[in-house]
N, C-alpha and C positions, 0 to 999 in steps of 0.2 A: 504493500500500500504506500501511497505518496505521503510526504510530510504533512501536506494540507489535510488529507483524510485523517491521519493519525491525530492531528491537532484538533480537528472537529470532534473526534471521539473523546480524547482525553479532557479537553476543555469542557465539552458537554457534560461528561460524567462529573467533573469537579463542581461545575456550576449547579448541576442538579442536586449534588450533595449539600452545597451551601444553602440553597433555597429550602431543601427538605429540613435541614437543621433549624432554619429560621422559623418555619411553620411550626415545628415541634416545640420550639422554646420561646414562642412569642411572649412578650411582656404584658402583664395584666395590671401592673402598678408602677408608680414612679420609682420605687425602690428597685424593682426588677429592671426597669428601663435604664436607671443610672448606674446601679452597682450589682446587677444580676441577682438581687435579693440578698446579697451578702453571704451566700452559702456555697461558693465555689471551692473545690478542693485545692490544696497547694499545687498538686501536679498539673491539674487542668489549668490553673491560673498561671503556672510557670510556662506551660506550652502556649497559652494565649498571649502572655506577655512577650514571649520570644517572637511570636508571629507579628504582634502589634509593633514590636521594635524593628524587626527585620523587614524594612520597607523595600520598595523598588530601589532605593538608594543602596541598601545592603546587598540585595540579591543581584541587581543588574549593574549598578554603577560602581560599587566599591572595588571589585576585582578589576574593572576597567580603569579606574583611577590608578590603582597600584601597577597595572600593566604598563601604563605610560609614565608614571612618576617613579617607578622602581622603589628604591629604599625610602625615598621621601614619603611614599604612600603609607608607610607603616604608622604614621601618626593617627590615621583613621582607626586602625586596629587597636592601638593603645588607648586612644581616647574613648572610643565607644565601649570597649569591654571594661576599662577602668571605671567608667561612669556607672556601670552596674554594681560594682563593689561599693562605690560611694552611696548609691541609692539604697542598697541592702543594709548598710551599716548606719548611715546618717539619717535617712528620711522615712523609708517605708514603714517600720514598726511604729514610729511616733505619729505619723499621719494617720495610720490605721486606728491607733488608740484615740486620737482626737475625734474620729468618727464622722468626718464630713464627706459629702459626695464628690466635691470638686476642689481644685486648687483655689479658685476665687472664693469658694465657700470657706475654706480654711483661713485665707488671708482676711476676708471680711469679718469673720468671727474673732480671730486672734487679734486683729487690730481694731476691733470694735468700731468699725467705720464703714458707712455706705460708700464713701469716696474711695477707700482702699479697695473695696469689692469691685467697684466700677473700673478702677485703674487695672486691677488684676484681670477682669473680663476682657478689657481692650487688649492687654498683652496676650492673653490666651487666644483671642481671635486672630491677632496678627501672626503669632507663631503657627497656629493651626492652618490658617488659609495659605500661608507661605509654604508650608510643608505639603499640604494636600494638592496644591497645584501640580507639583512634580509627579505625584502618584498617578493622577489622572492622565497626564501626558505619557507616563510609562505604560499605562494600560493601552493607550492609543497606538504607541509604537509597536507593542507586541501583537496587537490585533492586525495592524497594517502589514506587518511582515509575514506572519504565519497564517492568517486567515484571508489575506489578500483583500482586505477591505480598506476603505479610506481611513486615515488616522482619526478624523473627526467622527466617523461612524463608530470606530472602536471606542472612543471616549464616551459616546452616548450609550453604547451597550454596557460599558463599565458602570456608568451612572445608574442605569436601570437596576443592575444586579445589586450594587451597594445600597441603593435606595430601598430595595425590597427588604433585605435582611437587617439593615440598620434601623429603618423606620418601624418595621414590624416587631423585630425582636429586641431592639435597644441593646443594652449591655449584655443581657442574658443571651440573646440571639448571637450577638457579636462574639461573646466569649467562646461558645461551643463551635461556632463557625471557624474561629481562629485556631482552635485546637486542630480541626481538620486541615486548615490552611498551613499550619506548621508542618504537619506530616507530609503534605504535598510539596511544599517548597524545599524542605530539607532533603527529601528523596530526589527531587528534581535537580538539586544542586550537587548532590554527592554522586549520583549514578554516572553522569558524564565525566566527572573528575576522576573517578576510579577507572573508568574505561581508558581515558587518555593517559593516566599515570602508568597503567599496564602497557599501553601502546608505546609510550616514549621511553620508559625506564625499566619495565618489567616488574615494578613494585606496585602492589594493589592499594597501598596506603598513600594517598596524594601528598600528605604532609611530609612523608619520608621520601617519596618519589621526587619531590622538588630538589632535594639535596643529593640525589643518587646519580650514578653514571648512566649515560645513554645506552639503550639496548642494542645499538648498532655494532657493539664490539669494539668501539674506538677507545674506550676507557675514559672518555671525556665526561666531566661532570656537566649536568644540564645547565647549571647557573654559569659555569665558565663559558659554555657554548653561547648562552644568551648575552653575556658580557661582550664576547667577541663579535657577535652579530651587531650589537648596538653600536660599538665603537667603529666598526667598519662603515656604518651608515652615518657616522658623525654625531650620534647621540651620546649622552653620558653613559658610563658603565651602569648597568642595571642595579648592581649591588652597592653603588656608592651614592651618597646623598649630596644635595646642593644647598639645602636650607640651612640657615644658621641655627645654632643650638637654642638661642632665645626664641626664635620663631617656632621651632619644633615643640618646645616646652609650652609656648602660648597656645598653639593650635590644640595640642593634646589636652591641656587644662580646659580650654573652652569647650571641647567636645565632651570631656568628662562631666563638667558641671552642667553643660547643656543637656546631657542625657538625664542627669539627676533632676533637672528642672522642667523636663518636657511634660506638659499637662496630661497628654494621652497615655503616657507610661505610668505616671503617678496614680492616676485614677484606678488603675488595675488593682492596686493594693487595698482598695476599699471593698473589693468583691469577695474577700475571704472571711471566714468566721471569726478568727482570733488573731491577736497581734503576732503571736509566734508563727502563724500560718503566713503572714505577710513576709516575714524574714525567710521562711522556708521557700516560698514561691519565688522570691528574688534570687535565692541561691540556685534553685532549679532552672530558672530562666537563664542565668549566667552560664550554667553548664550546657543547656540546649543551644544557646546562641554561639558558644565556643566551637561547636561542631562546624558551623558554617564559617565562623571567623578564622579558625585555624586552617581551613581549607582554601579560603579565598586567595592567599598569597600563591599557593600552588597553582590554582586555576589561572591566575595572572601570568605566571611564568609559562605555563603550557600554551595559553592563548597567544601571548606575545611571540614566543618562539615559532609556533606554527604559522602565525600570520606573516612574519618576516620571511620565513622559508617559502611560503606559498606565493607571495606577491612581488618580492624584491627582484627587480631586473628580469621579470618574466614577461612574455608576450601577452598583451591584453586579450587578444582573440582566443588564447588558450586557457583563460581564467575559468575555474570551475563554476558551476551553476550558482553556488552560494554568493559569489561575488556580484553577479548580475542581479540576483534577488535583492541584496542589500543596497545596491545602487539605486534601485527603483524607489526605495524609501527616502533617499536623500541623505542618509546617515553615512554613506560611503561615496566619495566623489573622486573620479579620476579625470585629470586634465593633462592631456599629452602635450606638454609644453614644447618638447623638441621634435615632435612628430615622428618618432622612431618606432611607435607601436609598442614600446616596452614601458613598464611601470617603474619610474624612478621614485623609490620611497627613501628619502634622506632627510637629515636634520636641517639642511640649508633650505630655508623657505622659498628662496628664489628658484631653486632647482627642483624642489619636491613637487611631485605630481599627484600624490595620493593624500586625501584628507579622510581620516578615520574618526568617527565619533566614538568616544571611549565607551559610551553606553551599549555599543553593539558587541563588545568583546565576550561577555558571558553568553549572550543569546546566539552569537555566531560560532562560538567555540566548538560545539559538537559538529557543525556543518564543515568547518575548516578541517577538523580531524577526520571527516568522512565517517562519522558514526551512524548507526542504524536510524531510520526515519522515526521510529517510536521514541528514541532518546532525544532527538531534536524537538519533537512535539512535547515531550515531558518538560523540557526546559521552558517552553512557552507557557505551559500550565503553571509551572512554579513561579515564573515572573508575574503572572496575573494574580496568583495567590498572595505573593508578597505585597504587590501594590494595593490590592483590594483590602487586605487585612488591615494595613496601616490607614488607608483612606477611611475605612469604617470607624476605627478608633478615633481618628481626628474629627470626623463628622459628629461623633457622639459628644466629644468635648465641646464642639461648637454649639450643638443643640442644648446641652446641659448648661453651658454658660449663659445662653440667652433665656431659656425657660426657667431654670432654677435660680441662677444668680442675679438676673436682671428682673424678670417678671415676678417671680415668687418673693424674692428677698428685698427688692427695691420698689417696684411700681405697683404690684398687686398682691400684698401679703395674704389676703383672705381667699385667694384662688383655691378651688377644690383640687383634690388629688387627680381626679379625672381631667379637669381643665388644664392642669399643669402637664399631664401626660400628652394631651392633644397639642399643647403649646410646644412641647419637646419634639413631637413628630412633625409639626409644621415647620419649626425652625430647622430640623434636620433636612427636610425636603428642600427648603430654600438654600441651605448650605450646599447640598448636592448640586443644585443648579448652578450656583456661583462657582463651585469647584470645577464643574464641567466646562463652564465658560473659560476659566483659566487654562484648562487642559486643551481646549480648542483654539484659544487665542492667548498663547503663553506670553506673559509679560517678560521684559528683559531679564528679570532676576531668576527665572526658572533654572538657568544653568548654575546659579549660585545658591539654589534653594536650601540645600542641606546646611551649608555654612551659615547662611543667614538665619535659618530657624534655630540652629543650635546656639549661635551667638546671642540671639534675642532671648532665648530661654535662660542662658547663663547670666545675661545682663539684667534681666527683669525679675524672674521668680526665685532663683537660687538663693540670693542673699536674704530676701524677705522670708523664705521658708526656714532657712538655717537659723537666722536670728530669732524668728518666731518660736522655734523649738528650744533653742539653747540659751537664750538671753531674755529673761523675764522682764527686764527693764526696757526692752525695745518697745517704742510706742508707735502710734499710728502716723504721727507727723514724720518721724524718721523713715518709716517703711515706705510711705507714699512718695516722699521726696526722692528716696533712693531708687525706687522702681521707675519713676518718671525720668530722672537724670540718666540712669543706666540704659534705659530703652532708647531715649533720644540720642544719646552718644553713639550707641551701636548703629542706629539707623543712619545717622550722619556719616559715620566712617564707611559703612558699607556702600551707601549711595555715592559717596565721593570717589572712592577708589575702585568700586566695581562697575558703576554705571556712569561715571564721569560728571556727576552733578557737583555743584558748588566749586566749579573750576577744575574738577578732576585731579589727577595726580599719577605719578609713576611709582614703581617700587622704591625708588630712591627717596621719595617723599613720605614713605610710611612712618608713622610715629613710632619711635623706639625700635624701628626695624621690624615691626610686627605686621604681618599680612592681614588682610580683611578677615580671612578664615580664623585667625587667632585672636582678633581684637575683642572678642567676647570676654576674654580673660581680663583685659584692661578695663572694659566697661563694667564688669562684675566688681572689680576692686574699687572702682569709682562709686558704685552703688553702696558697697559696704562702708566706705569712708563717709559719704554723704549721710547715710542712714544714722551712723553712730554720732557724727557731729551734730546733726539736727536734733537727735534724741537728747543730747547733753543740755540743750537750751530750751527744751519743751517739757511739759508735765509728764510724770510717770504714768504708766498704764493703771487702770483701776485695780484694786486689790484682788477682786474676783478673777480677773484675767491673769494676774500673776500666779494665783493659786492653780488655775487650769494648766499653765505652763509647767509649774512644778510637778503637777500630778501626771502629765503625759510622759514624764521621764522616769517615773517610778514603775518598776515591773509589776504586772498584775499580781495581786495577792500579797505583795510585800508590805503595803500599808497596814492591812489587817493584821499581819503577823507582828508588826512593830507595836500596834495598839494593844495587842494581847500580851 
């Protein structure tokens, strides 16, 4: 059977599974809609969290980033996995004990202020819409290549599927759908990686295959081979880095604290029964995520090596079918500058004739390696699972922020449970339409969507949450000022150096030598400083709020034991 036929079969089966789960687990109350009734097991929540976290950026883009950046791409692995350790130790158990549905709900109650709540809602909406735009575009790319439909049509199909199970099932439907999506995406990522590892090195474990010798009997190590190919074409050695230590540290820190501040990840820890279950599910999520994250560098090496060997200095007319297929999507472009019919793929931009979008590396990898049609189709199903799972989680954050944190808590406190549920579903529907619009008409920042979303989460939420948990004297004035300054500073820096606003600038103009991807660290530090300074000159929080902060840090049952 052809790749397209296999894709229709596998994508059809997975979509039917997601819809079936949504119907089975539809939400009947706001608690089920927001936090799945609070009765999800740690294992199920760990799998759902892993799927929620491993978006199109992790599944499709991360290995592509590493394939082109080489050693410098390791910051994404360190930052995103390190962020989960931070989340498990610093935030998840305490937020679960506080017992609120959303991050703006925590900030609104902890800082006893409607203004703080509204600022947090605005931050959550900016982060979530920024992130979800890239997910919907990823869905469109997968559909356009593997089902041979227009990218815009692909986005619309993705919108309908997400709308169905997010609006009908809420967090309850999304949780169990994400468990299925984790299984699909991890299987889809690992199968081709194992195939290609055996093919290139004879080792079935991709993580070990990356560091093994080639199976051609030459005795050459795969990484040495790739270093040689890279330098021959004028690129830097794959295994050497070009970023400064300060920038690597800043990007890693921004991604770590951004992970710990992402609202769609944090809300997952409100779905379990007990505080210790929140910590357990964070640990399980880290383990499940590590399967993909430790494999991604190997996939990057395999894909980069195979691509260079396949296209460099080869006749265009003899290119395999996969090359022509990806050309039709516009993500692979060949411009025969010297009219010799051969593909010159080199670092010199004046001579280079091939432009490769990094997002195709994972999706095209099985085709480049000439793997069976069903494996190629499986990767398409995995890419869709990754994009849709995160999109659903983000859309729920958006709908909860509007219906619970704005309508219920600010504008209409007496709204009934049923009325709030309808408000959540309507706001989710509107959010899907807006996300679809961004997918069809991507703004200029979609290419930088991951860095921007993480930088914003680091600059806005992380200091407010950490100070709210660990510093009982932190007051509303400090928290609000910190969130506003941190968010505005991050937005200014990203728009200046990524999109050329405010006069633009080159890497030589970066503040402290920090790239826009790492500036979330600086904006976060500014948030902390502003929050603490303003707090020193404004009144202390009420006594009852300080007592709540003391209480959430005491282990369950410890207080009773001390009293007796």
